[in-house]
N, C-alpha and C positions, 0 to 999 in steps of 0.2 A: 491507145490506152484502153485498158480493160477495167470497167467499173466493178465495184465489189458485187453488185447484183448480178451482172452478166458473168462475172467470174464464178459466182456460186452456181449459176445455171450450167456453165461449162463443166464445173466440177461434178455436178450431178450426173453428167453423161458417163463419167468414168466407172460408174457402178456396174457396167455391163459385165456379165459373167461369161468367161470363155469356156464353152463346153468341150471337154476333152476326155477321151477314154483312158488316157495314160496319166502319168504323174507330172504333167506340165504345170508350171506355176499359174495361179489364177488370183487376181486382185479383185475383191468385191467391195472394198471400202477404203477411203483415204481420209485420214484425220490429221490436221485440219483440211477441209476441202479446198481451201485457197488461202492466199496470204498477201501481204503488202510489202512493197519495197521500203528499205530504210526504216523499218519498224523495229526489227530485232536483228542482231548479227547472225543468228543461227536459228534453225527451225527443226524441231523433232517431229518427224512424220511417222504416224502409226498406220501401217497397212494391215488390213484383214483379208483373209482369203485361204488358199490351200497351196501346199507344196512351195512355200516361199523361202526355202533354204538357199538364199542367194550366195553365189560365189563372187558376184560383182554387181554393182549398181552404178549407172552413169546417166547423166542428164545432158540434154542438148543445148542448154543455154550457157553462154560464156559467163564466167563469174558466179556460177552456181556449182558448188563443189560438194561432192559426197564425202563427208569426213569419216563416217563410221556406219556400219550396219550390224544388226543383231536379229537373227531369226529365233523365234521362240514358239513354245507350245506345239512342237512337232511340225513347224512350218505354217501354222495357222495365222501367225502374226510375223511382221517384219518391221523393225524399227530402222528408220533411215535418218541420220543426222545430217542436215544440210547446212553449209556455210553460204550465207548470202552476201556476196561481195558488194562493195560500195558502188561499183560501176554496173551492177546488174540492171537490166532494162525490163520494162513490163512485157508480159507475154505469157504464153502457156508453156511451162516446162514439160517436156516429155522425157520421163526417166525409164531407162531400160533395165529390167531385172533379168539376170542370167543365173540359172540354176543347173545342176548336173543333168536335169531332165528336160530343159528347154528354156524358152525366153517368154517374157511378157513385159508390159509397160504400164505405167500409171501417169496421169496428167495432173499438174499442179498449176493452176492459174496464179500469176503474180501480177499485182496491180499497183499503180501509183496511188498513194493515199489521197483521198478526197479532202477538200477543205475542212478544217476543224471548227470553223466559226459556228457558234451556237451548239456545240457538242461538248461532251465530257465536262459539263459545267460544275458539277458538284452542288451540294446543298448548303444553305446558310440558315441561321435562325429566323430569317424573314420568310422561309418557305413553310408550307403546310402540306403534309403528305396525305394522300388518299389511297388506302389499300383496297385493291380489287382482286377478287378471284375471277379470272376471265370467263370460266365456264358458267358462272352464275350471274353475270352482269347484263349482257345484252347479246342477242343473236343477230349478227349483221349479215351472215351468209349461211342460210339453211342448207346449202349444198354440202357443207362439210360436217353436218350433224352426225353422220355415220359413215366415216371413210371406209373404203372397200376393205382395208386391212383390219378393221375393227368392227365386224358385224355384231349387232346386238348391244353395243356399248352405250347407245343413246336411249334414254327413257326418263322424261321429266317426272314421272310418277315414282321413280326410285331415288331415294335420297343420296345414294352413293354411286349412281350412274352418271354419265355425261348428260348435261342438260342442253347443250347447244350454244352456250355463250362463246364468243370468240373475239379475236383481235379487231376485226372490222367493226363489231358491235361497240367496242370501247371507242374506236376512232369516231364513230357516228354520234357519240354522246360527249365529245370533248367540250362542246359549247355549254352543256349542262354543268359540267364540272367547273368550267371557267366562270360561269355565272354564279355558282355556289361560292367560289372564292378560293378553292384549293390551287396550289401551284405545281404539285408534283404527284405523279402516279407511281405507286409501287404495285406491280403485278406479281402474283404468286407464279412459280416457275412455268415457263412456256415451252420448255424442252420436251422432246418426245418421251412419253411414258408407255408402259407396257401392259398394264392391267385394265380391265373394263371399269374398275373402280378408282383409277388413278387420275380422276378429273382434277385433283388438287395440285398435281404437278411434281410431287416429291418422290416419284418412283421412276427415275430416268432410265431409259434404255438406249438413248442416243443423245450425247451431250452436244452434238453439232446439228441437230435437227429440231424444227418447231413441231410441237404436237399437232398432228393433222386435224384433230377436232377444233383446234384454235385458229388454223389458217396456215400461212406459209411465211417464210423469211421475208418475202416482199411485203406481206401484210404487217409484219412487225416493223420493218423499216419505214413503211408509210405512216404507221401510228406514231413512231418517234418523231418523224419529220413534221407531221401535223401538230403534234404537241409543241414542238419547238417553234413553229410558226405562231403559236398562241402564247409564246413566252412561258410555256410550261415545261416541266422536266420529267424524265422517266428513270425509275429505279428498277433494275433487273434483279430478280431473286435467284441467287446462285447457291449451289449446294456442293461444295468440295468434300464434305464429310462422307457422303454415301451415294449409292445409286440404288435403283430398284431391283427387287429379287428376280425379275424377268430379264434383266440386262444379260446379253450373251456372255459377258465377262464372268457372271456368277458361276456358270458351268465350266467355262474355259477361259481363265484369265490370261491376259497377254504375258504376264510374268508370274512365277510362283509367289512372289512377294507383292503382287499388285494390290491385294487386300490384306487386312489383318485377319488371318484365319481363313476358313473355307465354309461352304454351306453346311458341311457336316460337323465341323469343329471350329467354334468361334466363341468369344466371350460376349456377354450381354451387357450393353451399355447402361442398363437400368439397375444393376446390382448395387444395393445400398451399403453403407458403412454402418456397422452395429452401433446403436446408441450408447452402449456401455463403453465403447472406446473413448468417447468424449465425456464420460461421466454421467450419462443419462440412463433411463430405464432400458432394459433389454428389449422391450416391445417398441421402443422408439428407434428411428433411423435417421442418420445424417446422409444427405445426398453426396454424390461424388464430387460435386462442385466444391463443397466445403473442404474436402480432403485435398483437392488439387491446390487450393489457395493456401494450405497449411505448409509453411516452409520447413516443418519438421517431419512431415509425413513421407514415409518411403513410397516409391512409385506403386508398390503392390496395392496400396490403399485406393489409388485412383486410376490405375491403368485400364480398368474396365470402361471408364469414361472415354478415353482417347483411342482405345483399340477395340472396344466392344461394338457389336452390330446394333444399330439403333432399333429399339423395341424388339431386339433379338431376331430381327428379320432382314434389315436393309444392309447389304454388303458394305463394309467399312473400308474406305480407301486408305491404303498405306501411305500416308503423306510424308512419312520419313524416307521413303524410297525416292531418290533424286529423279528417277525417270517419271514416276507418278507425279511428283511435284512440278516438273517441267510441263507435263501434259496438262495439268490443271491450270497452271498459269497461262499457258498458251490458249486454253479454252476461254478463259476470262478475257484475254486480250482480243480474241477473235470476235466475241459477242460485242465488246465495246466498239471495235473498229468497224464491224459489219453494220452496226446500227446507229452509232453516235450517242448511246445512252449516257446518262449523267451520274449514275451511281449504282452500287451493288448493295442489296440487302443480303447479308451473309447468314445463312441458316446454320443452326446448331453450332455456334461459334466455339464454345468450350470443348466440344467433342473432337476437335482437331488440334494437333500439337502446336504450341506457341511458336516453335522454331519455323514451322511451315508458314504460319501467318506472317511472321517477320519477313521471310524471303518473298512470299507471294505479294505482299504489299510493296516491298522494295521494287519488285519487277514491274508492278502496275504503275507506281509513281514515277518511274523513269520515263514512261510514255505519257501518262495522264496525271500530272501533278495536282489537278483540281478535283479529280474524281473522288466522290464520297463513298465510303464503305460503312455500313451500319451493322454491327454485330448483334446477334440474338443471344442473350444470356438470361434464360428464363429462371430468375431467382429473386426472392423478396429482400435479400440482405445486401445493402450497398457495399459492405465490406467484401462481399464476394463478387458482385458485378464489377466493381471498380478495378479489381485485379486484372481484368481483361482489357481495360481501356488502353488505347494507344497513346503515344506521347510520353511514356514513362517506362521505367524498368523496375520490376519487382525483384524478389529474392533470387529468381533464376537468371537475372541479368538480361532478360529479353523484353523488347518493346514489340508488341504484336503489330503495331502500325495501323490498326483500325482507326478510322476517323472518329467514330462515335459508337454509342450503344443504345439499345432501347432501354428506357428507364423503367424497368420492371419493378423496382422498389416503390416508385411513385404509383405505378399501376395498382399494385396490391393495396397501398394505403388509400388511394382515391376510392377504390371499391369498398374498403372497410369503413371509411368515414361516411360515404354517401349512402351505402346500402345497409351497413350493420350498426350504425350509430356510434362508431368509434370517435374519440375526441377529435375535433377539428385541428387541434394542435399537433396531431400526428403528421400533418402535412409539413409543418415547420420542422419536425424531427427528421423527416426524409431529407429536406433541403439542408439541414445541418451537416449532412454527410457530403455535401458538394466538394468539400476540401479534399476528398479522396480522389477526385477526378481532375485530370489536367484541363479539360474543357467542358465543365458542367453545362454551360450555356448551349451546347450543341447536342445534349442528350435528347433522344426522341421520346417525347411524352405521349401517352395514350391511355384510354380506358377500355379499349376493346380491340380484338383482332380475330383472325380466323381460327384460333386455337382455344378460345374460351367462350363461355355462354354469353350471348348478347346481353348488353347492359339492360335493355328494355325488358328482358325476360328473367333477369336475376331476381332472387327473393329480396324484397324490400324496395324494388324499383318503382318508379312512376314517371310520368312525363316531366314533372317538376324536377325530380332527381336527375333525369337524363340531361336536362338543361344545365343543371349545376356541373355535371361532368364535362359537358362541352365548354362551359364558361371557364372552368379552372384549367382544362387542358390547353385552351387557346390564350391564356393570359400568364400562366406560370412560365418560368424560364425553360428554354429548350425549343426543339423543333416539333410541333404537334403532328400526330398521325391520327387520322380518322378512318374508321372501317366502313366500307361501302354499305349504304342503307341505314346506318345509324342516324344520318341526318333527317330521316323520315320516321325514326323510331321503329325500325324493323325488329320483329321479335325473333327468337330462336334460342333453343336450349343448347345442350352440348353438341359436339361434333357428331353427325353432319348437319344437325338442325340449325346451327349458327351460320350455315352457308346457303341460305335460301336464295331463290332467284329474285333479282330486283324487279319489282312489278312494273311492267311496261317495256321490258327488254325483249319481249317476244311478241310477234305479230298477233298471236292468238290471245294475248292477255286482255282481260276486260278492263283493267285499270292501268293507267300509265302515270306512274309517280315521277317520271321525268318532266312532267308539265304541272303547272299550278292547278290547272283544271282537273287533272287526273288524281290529285291528292285528296285525301280526306281532310277534314278540318284540323284534326290533331296532327296529321302528317305535315300540313302546310305550316302550322304554328311552330313545330320544331324546326322545319326547314328554314323558315324566316328568321328564327332566333339564331340559328347557326350562321346563316348568311350575314346577318347584322353584325355578329361577333367577328366574323372574318373580315368584313369591310372595316370595322373599327380597328382591328389588328393591323390592317394594311395602312390605314390613315395615321395611326399613332405608332411610330417606330419604337417608342419606349416599350410597348407591349411585346415586341419581338427581340429587340436588342438591348433593352435597358437593364442596368444592374438591379437585382432583386433585393429589397430590404424587408425584414419582418417589421411590422408596425404593431400588431396586436395578435394574441393567440390565446385561446382557452378551450374549454370543452365544446362550446357551440359555435365559435366564430374564429375565422382566421382572416387577418387583414395584412396585405402586403403592398409594396410599392415597386414599380418598375421605373427606373430613372436614367435618363441620359442628360447630357449637357443642355439639350434643348427643351426637354419636357419631363414632367413627373406625373405618373398615372397611378392612382390608388385603386386596388381591387378589394372588395369586401365580400367574404363568404359568410352568410348566416345560415348555418346548417340545420338548426332545430326548427320544428314547425312553427314555433311561437316567434312573434316579433320581439325585438329587444332594443334597449338603448344602452350605450356604453361610451366611455371616454378613454382616450389614451393620448400620450404625448408624441410629438414629432421631433423632440429634441434629439440631437446627435444623428440625424438623418439628413439627406439632401433636401428634405422638405421643411426643415425647421424654420425657415424664413418665409414660408408660403403666406401670401396675403389674401388669397381667394381660392375657393373650392367650387368647382362646377361639375354637374353630373353629365356624364357621357352616355351611360347605359344603366338600365335597371330602375328601381323604384325607391331606393334608400335615400335618406336625407343626411347631409353632413354640414356641420357648422364649425368654423374656426373661432377659437378664443385664445389669442396669443399663439403659443406653441402647442396648445391642446386642441384636439378635435373631438366633437360630439357627434355620435352616429345614432340614427334611428333606422333600423333595417327590418324589412318584412321577413317573416319566416321563409325558409327554403328559397333563398335568393342569392344572386350575385349581382352586385352593382359596381359600376366603374366611374371614377371621378378624376378630373384633372386638377392638380394642385399647382397654382400659379403664384 
């Protein structure tokens, strides 16, 4: 039996290049590099190389049948469709390629699937996600700071260079994250990138390789296994929408229709819709998301979104092409099977056709029914974001199949309320739109990520305001997501300043915020606050799984309850700087017969008088009570 790890090592050996003065065929790359038995009935293999105009392809293993081949791009690529019979046994398939000019072969290791226990678990509202940019978290292996193939890429003094953080560094700090109280790690993309400034991971040049600055496939597998041993989960950041401009495909695609357009001629995904179209001023613009969700809009109004190159630079995958679609599905399956990951964060979700998402999710779910996918729909309007939610069909009759979405409408409102003085009741207004989602309790709530200014550095912020952001994110309905370093109040402006190194992740750092002794007084105060909230959330399941009820809402305060059959927990936000007293009724809620109220967290006071409750809350505070 060949394990997935040893299979990958074997597959790496096939990249040898046959030097030949003539037109003999040469294979330089095989994608996928290995596969598993009884995982899929067929496998589309993409070979890269030279002179691959095959007249025949045959493999040495019984029950492995070559169904179809197609040479493209003047023989630089060869597609081989393989049928994997039910009786196929593990081993390394050696497949011979015959062309008019000669012969060559490629190897494809085929392994029995490993046990799936503690793998592909998916997320629930009981989870708390922690977003890490691996290059900026911790340097566990200085030897990979500057790989031989990327000289000059590493420089901590440059904000857009690689800084040396890696997968081993994350694994070495899992106990810190476990102690904090998070359950799930979301890593920005770990696939191989091409530019010296692609530390972020969104400029892929090889969808089947780990970025060498971050480590190896083995490092990733060991990280996933170590997390699972601690009852933690891993979310993989996947980007079917585009690849990086330095990807070899950009200059020489495997098929003419591999991308939407070419380097020289393509649409721009950022092109807006004129504001006058929807009755607003000529100087105003509607983004393409709004046109896409409009059932009356012709495709010409939104086609730039789904076929344009992201930021007019990143080659846009033609996901309508069935060959591209199969390649991308197989890539997702390969990463899941090779590592045992628990979910996918899906980048630029609206930029890809909804038909593709429906088929991609159907293919994934046939193998991994529990796997969670989280779609990124960067928009403040719930009527727009909800259009992309899975579990429903909209005007086009398509269910995208995505498990859940990031709750960007809540993100925008939390920042507006906590930083800009917007009415606290705006939070209730966002929640009012939950009826638009099939599963609002699974939306991923957050107040910061790698694409926006750090909350601690935003105008109007303070340590007190940051605590309010944490308290609301960890008590409102949904699956909370925290951004690395926010738990110690890390500062940071716009990209790339919002992606600073975590203090203590490098041996040369003078301060180590991974330890209590290494934190400043303010850092420790915020850390302890977040840790206490996470502990409370774990101890009181109503805070993660309970139904949310509005209890009181106005300009300065928002009070809500999370209720299950076993318990009822009340959360009080007092947003203005001044303390205040107010009353409201519990009538017509699950707490209308409450006989006692006891404080679990914070400094507010609450007293029951029949079905009415009297609150005295300090300014800029969140307090949590049990209603019994």
